[in-house]
KEKE-3310 file (N, C-alpha, C; in steps of 0.2 Angstrom, whole numbers, plus 5000, padded with zeros to 4 digits):
npx = (4967:4982:4997:5014:5031:5042:5056:5070:5065:5057:5041:5025:5010:4994:4978:4960:4952:4938:4935:4948:4966:4975:4991:5003:5020:5032:5047:5059:5071:5084:5078:5060:5051:5036:5028:5016:4999:4986:4968:4957:4953:4963:4975:4970:4963:4972:4986:4991:4986:4994:5007:5007:5007:5019:5026:5028:5024:5013:5019:5032:5034:5045:5044:5032:5029:5019:5016:5011:4998:4983:4968:4967:4980:4986:4976:4976:4985:4981:4975:4986:4994:4985:4987:5001:5009:5022:5027:5034:5027:5028:5030:5032:5036:5028:5015:5010:5000:4988:4988:4987:4975:4959:4949:4956:4961:4949:4944:4955:4961:4953:4941:4943:4939:4926:4920:4915:4919:4911:4914:4922:4921:4912:4907:4914:4924:4935:4938:4937:4934:4948:4955:4961:4978:4994:5009:5026:5038:5047:5051:5064:5070:5083:5087:5093:5088:5092:5092:5099:5116:5120:5110:5100:5088:5084:5077:5066:5060:5046:5036:5019:5008:5004:5010:5020:5024:5032:5045:5053:5069:5076:5091:5099:5091:5088:5076:5062:5050:5035:5022:5009:5015:5018:5008:5004:4992:4981:4971:4970:4958:4954:4953:4960:4954:4951:4949:4948:4955:4972:4977:4986:4991:4999:5007:5020:5028:5025:5029:5043:5046:5043:5054:5065:5064:5066:5080:5085:5093:5083:5077:5066:5049:5038:5021:5007:4995:4996:5001:5015:5032:5045:5056:5068:5064:5050:5048:5052:5043:5031:5034:5036:5023:5016:5021:5017:5003:5001:5006:4996:4984:4988:4989:4976:4968:4972:4968:4954:4951:4955:4945:4934:4931:4924:4927:4928:4921:4929:4922:4915:4925:4930:4919:4918:4931:4937:4932:4939:4952:4953:4947:4939:4924:4910:4905:4916:4923:4925:4936:4946:4947:4957:4970:4966:4963:4976:4983:4977:4980:4994:4995:4989:4999:5009:5004:4996:4983:4968:4957:4940:4931:4919:4907:4902:4920:4927:4937:4948:4958:4971)
npy = (4912:4917:4916:4920:4915:4927:4930:4921:4919:4931:4936:4938:4943:4941:4947:4950:4966:4972:4973:4973:4968:4967:4969:4964:4963:4951:4950:4938:4936:4937:4947:4950:4957:4966:4974:4985:4983:4980:4981:4982:4969:4961:4956:4945:4938:4935:4938:4933:4919:4915:4917:4908:4896:4895:4893:4904:4912:4926:4933:4934:4944:4957:4971:4981:4990:5004:5009:5021:5033:5026:5018:5005:5001:5004:5000:4988:4988:4989:4976:4969:4974:4969:4955:4954:4962:4966:4969:4981:4996:5006:5021:5035:5051:5061:5056:5051:5056:5055:5041:5037:5043:5040:5050:5061:5056:5054:5068:5076:5070:5061:5069:5082:5091:5093:5105:5119:5113:5103:5089:5073:5059:5055:5050:5038:5038:5032:5018:5003:5007:5011:5007:5017:5018:5017:5023:5017:5019:5031:5032:5037:5045:5035:5028:5012:4995:4982:4965:4953:4947:4949:4955:4969:4982:4996:5012:5023:5039:5044:5055:5062:5054:5053:5064:5058:5046:5030:5020:5004:4997:4983:4978:4967:4959:4968:4975:4985:4991:4998:5001:5012:5023:5026:5026:5023:5023:5022:5013:4995:4982:4965:4959:4966:4977:4995:5002:5014:5031:5038:5043:5053:5067:5079:5087:5091:5084:5071:5069:5071:5060:5050:5053:5051:5037:5032:5034:5024:5008:4997:4981:4974:4978:4980:4982:4990:4986:4983:4972:4962:4968:4962:4965:4977:4985:4984:4990:5003:5006:5007:5018:5028:5029:5033:5046:5051:5051:5062:5073:5072:5076:5089:5096:5093:5100:5114:5115:5114:5125:5135:5134:5137:5151:5157:5150:5136:5124:5113:5101:5101:5100:5087:5079:5082:5082:5071:5058:5057:5053:5040:5023:5020:5016:5027:5031:5030:5042:5052:5049:5056:5068:5072:5072:5081:5093:5095:5098:5110:5118:5119:5126:5138:5142:5145:5156:5155:5151:5156:5157:5159:5166:5162:5150:5135:5135:5143:5140:5148:5154:5165)
npz = (5069:5062:5070:5072:5072:5068:5067:5074:5090:5090:5089:5080:5086:5082:5080:5079:5076:5074:5057:5054:5056:5071:5077:5088:5095:5101:5110:5114:5125:5137:5143:5142:5130:5125:5112:5110:5116:5112:5112:5127:5129:5122:5128:5136:5127:5116:5117:5130:5129:5118:5123:5133:5126:5120:5131:5141:5154:5159:5169:5167:5158:5155:5151:5143:5129:5125:5110:5105:5109:5108:5109:5104:5104:5116:5125:5131:5142:5155:5158:5157:5168:5178:5177:5179:5190:5192:5179:5169:5162:5148:5138:5127:5134:5129:5126:5137:5146:5139:5138:5151:5156:5151:5149:5145:5133:5126:5125:5121:5110:5102:5101:5099:5089:5090:5095:5086:5074:5073:5073:5077:5088:5098:5115:5117:5109:5096:5098:5108:5125:5135:5151:5165:5168:5175:5169:5170:5165:5155:5138:5126:5111:5103:5114:5120:5122:5130:5126:5127:5128:5114:5108:5105:5106:5097:5101:5093:5090:5082:5078:5073:5069:5082:5096:5104:5097:5095:5088:5085:5083:5078:5078:5076:5067:5057:5057:5057:5068:5068:5072:5070:5064:5051:5037:5024:5011:5019:5031:5030:5028:5033:5021:5012:5007:5008:5024:5031:5029:5031:5047:5052:5062:5064:5051:5047:5056:5054:5040:5043:5050:5041:5032:5041:5043:5030:5029:5036:5039:5034:5032:5035:5038:5050:5056:5064:5059:5045:5032:5034:5028:5020:5012:5007:4997:4997:5009:5007:4997:5004:5013:5003:4997:5008:5010:4997:4999:5008:5000:4990:4997:5001:4988:4984:4994:4991:4978:4979:4987:4979:4969:4976:4981:4991:5002:5014:5025:5037:5038:5026:5016:5019:5016:5002:4996:5001:4996:4984:4987:4991:4992:5003:5013:5012:5024:5032:5030:5039:5047:5041:5046:5055:5048:5038:5046:5051:5039:5035:5046:5045:5033:5037:5046:5037:5030:5020:5020:5028:5043:5048:5062:5065:5070:5061:5059:5045:5031:5020:5005:5007)
capx = (4971:4989:5002:5020:5038:5045:5063:5071:5063:5053:5034:5020:5004:4989:4971:4955:4949:4933:4937:4955:4971:4979:4997:5008:5026:5035:5054:5060:5078:5085:5072:5055:5048:5031:5027:5009:4995:4980:4962:4957:4952:4968:4979:4967:4960:4977:4993:4992:4986:5000:5013:5007:5008:5027:5029:5030:5018:5013:5023:5039:5035:5049:5042:5027:5029:5014:5020:5007:4991:4977:4965:4969:4987:4988:4971:4977:4990:4978:4974:4993:4995:4981:4990:5008:5011:5030:5029:5035:5024:5032:5028:5035:5033:5023:5009:5009:4994:4983:4988:4985:4969:4955:4945:4960:4961:4943:4943:4961:4964:4947:4935:4945:4936:4919:4918:4917:4919:4905:4917:4923:4919:4908:4910:4918:4930:4935:4940:4935:4936:4953:4955:4966:4984:5000:5015:5031:5045:5047:5057:5065:5074:5090:5088:5094:5085:5097:5088:5104:5122:5121:5104:5097:5083:5085:5071:5066:5054:5043:5029:5015:5001:5004:5016:5025:5024:5038:5046:5058:5073:5079:5097:5101:5087:5087:5069:5059:5043:5033:5015:5005:5019:5017:5001:5003:4986:4976:4971:4967:4954:4957:4952:4964:4951:4952:4944:4948:4961:4977:4975:4991:4988:5004:5010:5028:5031:5024:5034:5050:5046:5044:5061:5070:5064:5069:5087:5088:5094:5077:5076:5059:5045:5032:5017:5001:4989:4997:5004:5023:5036:5051:5062:5070:5060:5043:5047:5053:5037:5026:5036:5035:5016:5014:5022:5013:4996:5002:5006:4989:4980:4990:4987:4969:4965:4973:4964:4947:4950:4955:4939:4928:4934:4920:4929:4925:4922:4933:4917:4914:4932:4931:4914:4919:4938:4939:4931:4944:4958:4954:4941:4936:4917:4908:4904:4923:4927:4926:4943:4951:4947:4963:4974:4964:4965:4983:4985:4974:4984:5000:4994:4988:5005:5013:5001:4992:4976:4965:4951:4936:4930:4912:4906:4909:4926:4928:4944:4949:4964:4973)
capy = (4918:4915:4920:4917:4917:4930:4929:4917:4923:4937:4933:4942:4940:4944:4946:4954:4971:4973:4970:4974:4965:4970:4965:4965:4959:4949:4948:4933:4936:4937:4951:4948:4964:4966:4980:4987:4979:4979:4984:4980:4962:4958:4951:4938:4934:4933:4939:4928:4912:4913:4916:4901:4891:4895:4892:4910:4915:4933:4936:4934:4950:4962:4977:4982:4997:5007:5013:5027:5034:5025:5013:4999:5000:5004:4998:4981:4989:4988:4969:4966:4975:4965:4949:4954:4968:4968:4971:4988:4998:5011:5025:5041:5056:5066:5052:5048:5059:5052:5034:5036:5046:5040:5056:5066:5053:5056:5075:5079:5066:5059:5073:5090:5095:5094:5112:5123:5110:5098:5083:5069:5052:5054:5049:5032:5038:5027:5012:5001:5011:5009:5009:5021:5014:5021:5021:5016:5021:5035:5030:5043:5043:5033:5023:5005:4990:4976:4959:4948:4950:4950:4957:4975:4985:5004:5016:5029:5044:5045:5058:5063:5051:5056:5067:5053:5039:5027:5014:5000:4994:4977:4979:4960:4957:4974:4975:4991:4990:5005:5002:5016:5029:5028:5023:5022:5027:5021:5007:4990:4977:4959:4957:4970:4983:5000:5003:5022:5034:5039:5047:5057:5073:5084:5085:5091:5079:5065:5069:5070:5053:5046:5054:5048:5030:5031:5034:5019:5001:4993:4976:4971:4983:4977:4988:4988:4984:4982:4966:4963:4969:4958:4967:4984:4988:4984:4995:5009:5008:5009:5024:5032:5030:5037:5053:5053:5053:5069:5077:5073:5080:5096:5098:5093:5106:5120:5116:5115:5132:5140:5133:5139:5156:5159:5146:5129:5121:5106:5095:5101:5097:5080:5076:5083:5080:5065:5052:5057:5051:5033:5019:5017:5017:5034:5032:5031:5048:5056:5048:5061:5075:5073:5074:5087:5098:5096:5101:5117:5122:5120:5131:5144:5144:5147:5162:5153:5150:5159:5154:5164:5165:5160:5142:5131:5138:5143:5141:5151:5156:5172)
capz = (5068:5061:5074:5069:5074:5061:5067:5080:5097:5089:5088:5079:5089:5078:5082:5075:5079:5069:5051:5053:5060:5076:5078:5093:5094:5107:5109:5120:5126:5144:5145:5137:5129:5121:5108:5110:5121:5109:5116:5134:5129:5118:5132:5138:5121:5111:5120:5135:5126:5113:5127:5137:5120:5119:5138:5144:5158:5159:5174:5164:5154:5158:5148:5138:5127:5121:5105:5105:5112:5104:5113:5101:5105:5123:5129:5135:5147:5162:5159:5158:5175:5182:5177:5181:5194:5191:5173:5168:5156:5145:5132:5126:5139:5126:5125:5144:5149:5135:5139:5158:5157:5146:5148:5141:5127:5122:5124:5117:5104:5097:5100:5100:5084:5091:5096:5081:5068:5073:5071:5083:5088:5103:5121:5118:5105:5090:5100:5115:5131:5139:5158:5168:5169:5177:5166:5174:5161:5149:5133:5122:5105:5103:5119:5118:5126:5129:5127:5128:5126:5107:5105:5107:5102:5098:5102:5089:5091:5076:5079:5067:5071:5089:5098:5107:5094:5095:5084:5088:5078:5080:5074:5074:5061:5052:5056:5061:5071:5067:5074:5066:5063:5044:5036:5017:5009:5023:5034:5026:5031:5033:5014:5008:5005:5013:5030:5031:5027:5036:5053:5056:5065:5063:5045:5047:5060:5050:5035:5045:5052:5035:5030:5045:5042:5024:5030:5041:5035:5035:5028:5037:5041:5054:5058:5069:5055:5038:5031:5035:5022:5021:5008:5008:4991:4999:5015:5004:4993:5009:5015:4998:4997:5014:5008:4992:5001:5011:4994:4987:5002:5000:4982:4984:4997:4988:4972:4981:4990:4973:4966:4981:4984:4997:5008:5015:5032:5037:5036:5018:5013:5020:5012:4994:4993:5004:4992:4979:4990:4993:4991:5009:5013:5013:5031:5035:5028:5045:5050:5038:5050:5059:5043:5035:5050:5051:5033:5036:5051:5042:5027:5040:5048:5031:5028:5013:5022:5034:5045:5051:5069:5066:5071:5061:5056:5037:5028:5013:5003:5009)
cpx = (4979:4994:5009:5026:5041:5052:5064:5070:5059:5046:5029:5013:4998:4982:4966:4953:4944:4935:4944:4960:4974:4985:5001:5014:5030:5042:5056:5068:5079:5079:5066:5051:5042:5029:5019:5005:4988:4974:4962:4957:4958:4972:4976:4965:4966:4984:4995:4992:4992:5007:5013:5009:5015:5030:5031:5024:5018:5017:5030:5040:5039:5046:5037:5027:5023:5017:5017:5001:4986:4974:4966:4976:4989:4982:4971:4982:4987:4977:4981:4995:4992:4985:4997:5010:5018:5032:5029:5031:5027:5029:5033:5032:5027:5016:5007:5002:4988:4982:4985:4978:4964:4951:4949:4961:4955:4943:4949:4963:4958:4942:4937:4942:4929:4917:4920:4916:4914:4908:4919:4920:4915:4911:4915:4924:4930:4936:4937:4938:4942:4952:4961:4972:4990:5005:5021:5038:5043:5053:5057:5069:5081:5092:5089:5091:5089:5092:5092:5110:5123:5115:5101:5092:5084:5078:5071:5059:5052:5036:5025:5008:4999:5010:5022:5025:5031:5039:5052:5062:5077:5086:5100:5097:5086:5080:5066:5051:5040:5026:5011:5009:5019:5012:4999:4997:4980:4976:4967:4963:4957:4957:4957:4961:4952:4947:4943:4955:4966:4975:4981:4988:4993:5008:5017:5031:5031:5028:5041:5051:5047:5052:5066:5070:5067:5077:5090:5089:5089:5077:5069:5055:5039:5028:5011:4996:4990:5001:5012:5026:5043:5057:5062:5065:5053:5043:5048:5047:5032:5028:5034:5027:5013:5015:5018:5005:4996:5002:4999:4984:4982:4988:4979:4965:4966:4969:4957:4946:4951:4948:4933:4931:4931:4923:4925:4926:4926:4928:4916:4920:4932:4925:4915:4926:4939:4938:4936:4951:4959:4947:4938:4928:4915:4908:4911:4926:4929:4933:4948:4951:4953:4969:4973:4965:4972:4986:4983:4978:4991:5000:4992:4995:5010:5010:4997:4985:4974:4959:4947:4935:4923:4912:4901:4914:4926:4935:4944:4956:4965:4973)
cpy = (4915:4919:4916:4920:4920:4930:4924:4922:4930:4934:4939:4939:4944:4942:4950:4960:4974:4969:4971:4969:4969:4966:4968:4961:4958:4947:4944:4933:4935:4942:4949:4955:4963:4973:4980:4981:4978:4983:4980:4972:4958:4954:4945:4934:4931:4933:4933:4921:4910:4913:4910:4895:4890:4894:4898:4912:4923:4937:4937:4940:4955:4969:4977:4989:4999:5011:5020:5027:5032:5018:5006:4997:5000:5002:4992:4982:4987:4980:4966:4967:4971:4958:4949:4961:4971:4970:4978:4990:5005:5015:5031:5046:5060:5062:5050:5050:5055:5045:5033:5038:5045:5046:5061:5063:5055:5063:5078:5076:5064:5064:5081:5094:5095:5101:5116:5119:5104:5091:5079:5062:5050:5052:5043:5032:5033:5020:5010:5005:5008:5011:5013:5016:5018:5018:5022:5020:5025:5033:5036:5040:5041:5029:5016:5000:4984:4970:4953:4951:4952:4952:4963:4978:4993:5007:5022:5033:5046:5049:5060:5061:5053:5059:5063:5046:5037:5022:5011:4997:4989:4976:4972:4958:4962:4975:4981:4989:4996:5007:5006:5023:5031:5023:5022:5026:5026:5014:5001:4985:4970:4956:4961:4976:4988:5001:5010:5024:5035:5044:5050:5064:5079:5083:5085:5086:5072:5064:5068:5063:5049:5047:5051:5040:5028:5031:5028:5012:4996:4988:4973:4977:4980:4983:4985:4985:4982:4975:4967:4964:4966:4959:4975:4988:4989:4989:5002:5011:5010:5016:5030:5034:5034:5045:5055:5055:5060:5074:5078:5077:5088:5099:5098:5099:5113:5121:5117:5122:5137:5140:5136:5145:5159:5155:5140:5128:5115:5101:5095:5098:5090:5077:5077:5081:5073:5059:5052:5054:5044:5030:5016:5019:5024:5035:5033:5037:5052:5055:5053:5067:5077:5076:5080:5093:5100:5100:5109:5121:5123:5126:5138:5146:5147:5153:5161:5153:5153:5156:5159:5162:5163:5152:5140:5136:5138:5144:5144:5153:5164:5176)
cpz = (5067:5065:5073:5073:5068:5061:5073:5086:5096:5086:5086:5082:5086:5080:5078:5079:5073:5063:5049:5058:5065:5078:5084:5092:5100:5106:5116:5120:5134:5147:5140:5136:5124:5118:5107:5114:5118:5113:5123:5134:5126:5123:5134:5132:5116:5114:5125:5132:5122:5118:5131:5132:5120:5126:5142:5148:5158:5164:5172:5160:5158:5157:5143:5136:5123:5116:5103:5108:5108:5108:5110:5101:5112:5128:5133:5141:5154:5163:5160:5165:5179:5183:5180:5184:5193:5184:5172:5162:5154:5139:5132:5131:5135:5125:5132:5146:5145:5136:5146:5159:5151:5144:5144:5134:5123:5120:5119:5111:5099:5096:5101:5094:5084:5091:5090:5074:5067:5071:5077:5083:5094:5110:5121:5113:5099:5092:5107:5121:5135:5147:5160:5170:5170:5173:5171:5171:5155:5144:5128:5116:5107:5110:5117:5124:5125:5131:5129:5126:5119:5104:5108:5103:5103:5097:5097:5091:5084:5076:5072:5068:5078:5091:5100:5104:5094:5090:5087:5083:5081:5075:5072:5067:5056:5051:5060:5062:5072:5070:5069:5063:5056:5042:5028:5015:5013:5026:5031:5031:5030:5025:5010:5006:5010:5018:5031:5030:5032:5041:5056:5058:5063:5056:5044:5050:5057:5044:5037:5048:5046:5032:5034:5044:5035:5024:5034:5036:5037:5030:5029:5040:5044:5057:5063:5065:5048:5037:5031:5028:5024:5016:5009:5003:4994:5005:5012:5000:4998:5012:5009:4997:5002:5012:5002:4994:5004:5005:4991:4991:5001:4994:4981:4988:4994:4982:4974:4983:4984:4969:4970:4985:4991:5003:5009:5022:5031:5035:5029:5014:5014:5016:5004:4992:4995:4999:4986:4981:4991:4992:4997:5009:5014:5020:5035:5034:5034:5048:5047:5041:5053:5054:5040:5039:5051:5045:5033:5041:5048:5037:5031:5043:5043:5028:5021:5014:5028:5036:5049:5058:5071:5067:5066:5057:5048:5035:5021:5012:5005:5003)
residu = (UNK:UNK:UNK:UNK:UNK:UNK:UNK:UNK:UNK:UNK:UNK:UNK:UNK:UNK:UNK:UNK:UNK:UNK:UNK:UNK:UNK:UNK:UNK:UNK:UNK:UNK:UNK:UNK:UNK:UNK:UNK:UNK:UNK:UNK:UNK:UNK:UNK:UNK:UNK:UNK:UNK:UNK:UNK:UNK:UNK:UNK:UNK:UNK:UNK:UNK:UNK:UNK:UNK:UNK:UNK:UNK:UNK:UNK:UNK:UNK:UNK:UNK:UNK:UNK:UNK:UNK:UNK:UNK:UNK:UNK:UNK:UNK:UNK:UNK:UNK:UNK:UNK:UNK:UNK:UNK:UNK:UNK:UNK:UNK:UNK:UNK:UNK:UNK:UNK:UNK:UNK:UNK:UNK:UNK:UNK:UNK:UNK:UNK:UNK:UNK:UNK:UNK:UNK:UNK:UNK:UNK:UNK:UNK:UNK:UNK:UNK:UNK:UNK:UNK:UNK:UNK:UNK:UNK:UNK:UNK:UNK:UNK:UNK:UNK:UNK:UNK:UNK:UNK:UNK:UNK:UNK:UNK:UNK:UNK:UNK:UNK:UNK:UNK:UNK:UNK:UNK:UNK:UNK:UNK:UNK:UNK:UNK:UNK:UNK:UNK:UNK:UNK:UNK:UNK:UNK:UNK:UNK:UNK:UNK:UNK:UNK:UNK:UNK:UNK:UNK:UNK:UNK:UNK:UNK:UNK:UNK:UNK:UNK:UNK:UNK:UNK:UNK:UNK:UNK:UNK:UNK:UNK:UNK:UNK:UNK:UNK:UNK:UNK:UNK:UNK:UNK:UNK:UNK:UNK:UNK:UNK:UNK:UNK:UNK:UNK:UNK:UNK:UNK:UNK:UNK:UNK:UNK:UNK:UNK:UNK:UNK:UNK:UNK:UNK:UNK:UNK:UNK:UNK:UNK:UNK:UNK:UNK:UNK:UNK:UNK:UNK:UNK:UNK:UNK:UNK:UNK:UNK:UNK:UNK:UNK:UNK:UNK:UNK:UNK:UNK:UNK:UNK:UNK:UNK:UNK:UNK:UNK:UNK:UNK:UNK:UNK:UNK:UNK:UNK:UNK:UNK:UNK:UNK:UNK:UNK:UNK:UNK:UNK:UNK:UNK:UNK:UNK:UNK:UNK:UNK:UNK:UNK:UNK:UNK:UNK:UNK:UNK:UNK:UNK:UNK:UNK:UNK:UNK:UNK:UNK:UNK:UNK:UNK:UNK:UNK:UNK:UNK:UNK:UNK:UNK:UNK:UNK:UNK:UNK:UNK:UNK:UNK:UNK:UNK:UNK:UNK:UNK:UNK:UNK:UNK:UNK:UNK:UNK:UNK:UNK:UNK:UNK:UNK)
# end
């Protein structure tokens, strides 16, 4: 697995998670900061070996930031705490409960559509089971993390995929580290094929995060699963395709409901509209449940769509 120093003292630590890449980022200054911790096994299998290779023991980690609540991004926090009790673990306050309590992660994030919609991902959620782990530090928008006298990181709040999703901007290198905050047209496999579609939850917040990032002076865009982008043009294209996917879902749902005046369940929408939106495998269509639900809730709030009270819930045009 190729793990590289992408800028002086900034390292991309890459590992495999199924058929996808999983990427964490290590900043080595007077303080040593790690963005994301991978799954439960990632610190021992990838992060610590790379740190030892460049002469940094785990005990020198000052701060580990869980960029958002998902087991493939915060699952390794417990292993880091085991190796270095003095390392501070951080996240945004809005994701803290999901990160600290795996039961809440499963119930409130991965499986909240089980009742009524018959959707979700079962007891183990979508990813390897994380362990409970206490967060020490809450980070919020526009905080600055000083790494050395001439080097700082700025914290951004970019919700949509989760309520407390963070991004970090390295002003020295004009580089934004966004984890899963923006997702283009879906998640790629290691071969470049599509694994599954975007998994944002709240549409307005997701669009606002895209617009916020478009206003920033970004020359490099580094993410949790996508190939690195090292030109402003490539970064803007990624942000543009992220918005275009949202627009396609909006128009697709409206067209589907106009054609089916009797209404549709969320599960039916995923099954019939989902394949028109991307080339992921048929069995991966269930990942669209979060985005589709977010779109339907937004249309309900705008008075365009209504839902019945029977189970499963039926959506139709007003």
